[in-house]
C-alpha positions, -999 to 999 in steps of 0.1 A, spaced: 308 -345 -220 275 -360 -196 285 -333 -172 282 -304 -199 248 -322 -206 236 -318 -173 246 -282 -168 233 -273 -197 198 -290 -187 200 -271 -153 206 -235 -170 175 -248 -196 197 -243 -227 189 -258 -264 218 -258 -281 246 -233 -278 273 -251 -264 302 -233 -287 289 -200 -275 285 -215 -238 321 -223 -243 331 -191 -255 318 -170 -231 327 -193 -203 362 -186 -213 360 -147 -212 342 -148 -176 371 -171 -163 399 -153 -179 381 -119 -164 379 -107 -202 350 -83 -209 329 -97 -240 302 -83 -261 281 -107 -272 265 -100 -306 233 -116 -329 197 -108 -341 170 -97 -320 157 -131 -305 180 -155 -308 185 -155 -269 216 -137 -258 205 -126 -225 193 -161 -223 227 -171 -229 244 -147 -210 224 -148 -177 227 -184 -182 265 -186 -182 267 -164 -151 245 -189 -134 263 -216 -145 298 -202 -129 277 -186 -96 286 -152 -102 268 -124 -87 251 -100 -114 240 -62 -119 218 -53 -145 216 -25 -168 192 -26 -197 201 0 -228 177 32 -234 190 61 -251 175 80 -220 198 60 -190 223 86 -177 260 84 -163 244 91 -126 223 56 -130 251 39 -143 275 52 -113 256 65 -87 238 96 -76 232 114 -42 200 117 -24 190 152 -17 173 152 15 203 128 31 226 151 15 214 178 30 213 165 64 244 144 63 268 161 35 277 147 4 294 110 17 291 75 18 257 80 36 241 99 9 256 83 -18 231 59 -40 258 37 -59 247 25 -94 250 -10 -108 283 -2 -122 295 11 -84 279 -20 -69 297 -45 -95 327 -33 -92 327 -31 -50 317 -68 -53 339 -81 -78 309 -91 -98 298 -89 -134 280 -59 -144 254 -74 -173 244 -41 -200 217 -59 -219 219 -38 -258 249 -18 -251 248 2 -282 218 17 -272 233 35 -244 242 70 -248 282 76 -257 286 95 -227 273 68 -210 294 45 -225 324 64 -218 317 61 -181 325 20 -186 362 34 -200 380 36 -167 362 9 -150 373 -12 -171 405 1 -183 419 14 -152 394 -8 -127 387 24 -111 359 55 -111 356 88 -99 330 101 -81 325 134 -77 323 143 -37 329 110 -29 362 104 -43 375 70 -65 360 35 -62 383 4 -71 370 -28 -89 372 -59 -69 389 -90 -85 360 -106 -104 346 -76 -120 339 -81 -157 317 -65 -181 293 -86 -198 273 -73 -226 249 -77 -255 243 -58 -289 222 -59 -320 238 -58 -354 245 -20 -362 218 -20 -387 189 -26 -363 163 5 -355 177 26 -323 209 11 -323 240 31 -327 277 24 -331 301 19 -303 331 34 -304 367 23 -309 377 32 -276 350 11 -259 348 -15 -287 389 -20 -281 381 -34 -245 356 -64 -254 363 -94 -268 334 -105 -295 314 -134 -293 285 -133 -322 256 -158 -324 232 -163 -350 200 -181 -356 199 -218 -345 193 -249 -367 160 -256 -373 158 -287 -347 167 -270 -322 145 -242 -327 120 -265 -328 128 -283 -298 128 -248 -282 91 -242 -296 80 -278 -282 93 -269 -247 75 -238 -248 42 -260 -256 44 -276 -226 9 -271 -202 -10 -262 -233 -36 -289 -243 -37 -306 -280 -3 -322 -269 -9 -344 -296 -2 -312 -323 24 -299 -300 53 -315 -327 31 -308 -360 27 -270 -347 64 -262 -335 71 -279 -372 49 -256 -387 60 -226 -366 96 -228 -373 94 -237 -411 75 -202 -413 98 -181 -393 127 -197 -415 109 -186 -446 106 -152 -432 143 -149 -430 150 -153 -468 115 -140 -483 124 -108 -510 95 -86 -491 105 -89 -457 134 -73 -447 138 -84 -411 132 -117 -407 113 -135 -374 135 -154 -344 120 -185 -327 103 -158 -302 76 -154 -333 74 -194 -340 67 -199 -300 39 -172 -302 25 -187 -330 25 -221 -319 14 -211 -287 -17 -193 -299 -25 -219 -329 -27 -244 -298 -54 -224 -285 -74 -218 -318 -73 -253 -323 -95 -260 -295 -124 -240 -316 -119 -251 -347 -110 -288 -363 -92 -263 -387 -55 -265 -377 -50 -246 -412 -73 -216 -398 -61 -217 -367 -24 -215 -375 -33 -189 -402 -49 -168 -376 -20 -170 -349 4 -162 -374 -12 -132 -380 -9 -119 -345 23 -134 -337 43 -120 -368 35 -83 -377 55 -69 -348 83 -92 -352 90 -87 -394 101 -57 -414 85 -52 -444 99 -41 -474 74 -13 -481 86 -4 -516 83 -38 -532 54 -49 -551 40 -81 -564 34 -87 -602 10 -67 -608 27 -40 -595 7 -35 -562 19 -31 -532 15 -65 -511 0 -68 -479 17 -84 -447 -15 -110 -448 -5 -113 -484 32 -120 -477 20 -144 -448 -6 -165 -467 22 -168 -496 46 -179 -470 21 -205 -459 12 -219 -490 47 -224 -501 50 -242 -466 20 -266 -480 37 -271 -515 68 -278 -502 56 -304 -477 31 -321 -508 65 -326 -528 83 -345 -501 51 -364 -497 50 -376 -530 90 -382 -532 84 -403 -503 56 -425 -518 72 -435 -546 
């Protein structure tokens, strides 16, 4: 138990023991694994943490609709090809080719943002452990070659469905938002080095409480992750140095940190039939937090 705790400490993970164990098992077994979860839950951090723990070399690809098959597998450098012809000297290997040659992990961040044609380049690599490069020939994967990929859930913008052929080659590990105590610990860890250290726990608790409310509010389609809580707490720590009003500092921070990290249901109106602004929604959430805390304090004092 203590050894595992040390490992988690070294790779700077808070929680995620079960998910880490599943990823570790997949990589040790040489299985290709797909890590799925909402934006901001730490998929990339967790994926890179397990490869670091296992001391596996990694070649990274970031999902992008403009990413090409040549970028993934490799391409010939035109000036060198003109001088030396099409061969190993003029070939610039892509991350897939490098990972196969070195028996390394190919880490694909947001696999379902890659074009389908690029996804299909993976099939022979993970199925037959070979790819064919025109004018160069066949490249075989060394032992240890594995694909570790992440994806956002299908309902997220700018994602596409993975084909059945691709999905059939992966084992799935699903992660979600962490427990409140773990999210607060993550925020506190990201407040180190900021002034107003006596406020760290208060800011962490307030920021996490706020973002957790965004995940269940009827006017919010997609709630915020712990990334928004970190931003809110860090900004509030700075603003609190300029004012004695912590609530004012926190509101100012929340209005900066949340708009880019939540998606509001635009068609929903308030009781009077008017569309609520994001600022109104955030203020209501903060009022709800305050009312809840007051109720808890009254119960404690009885």
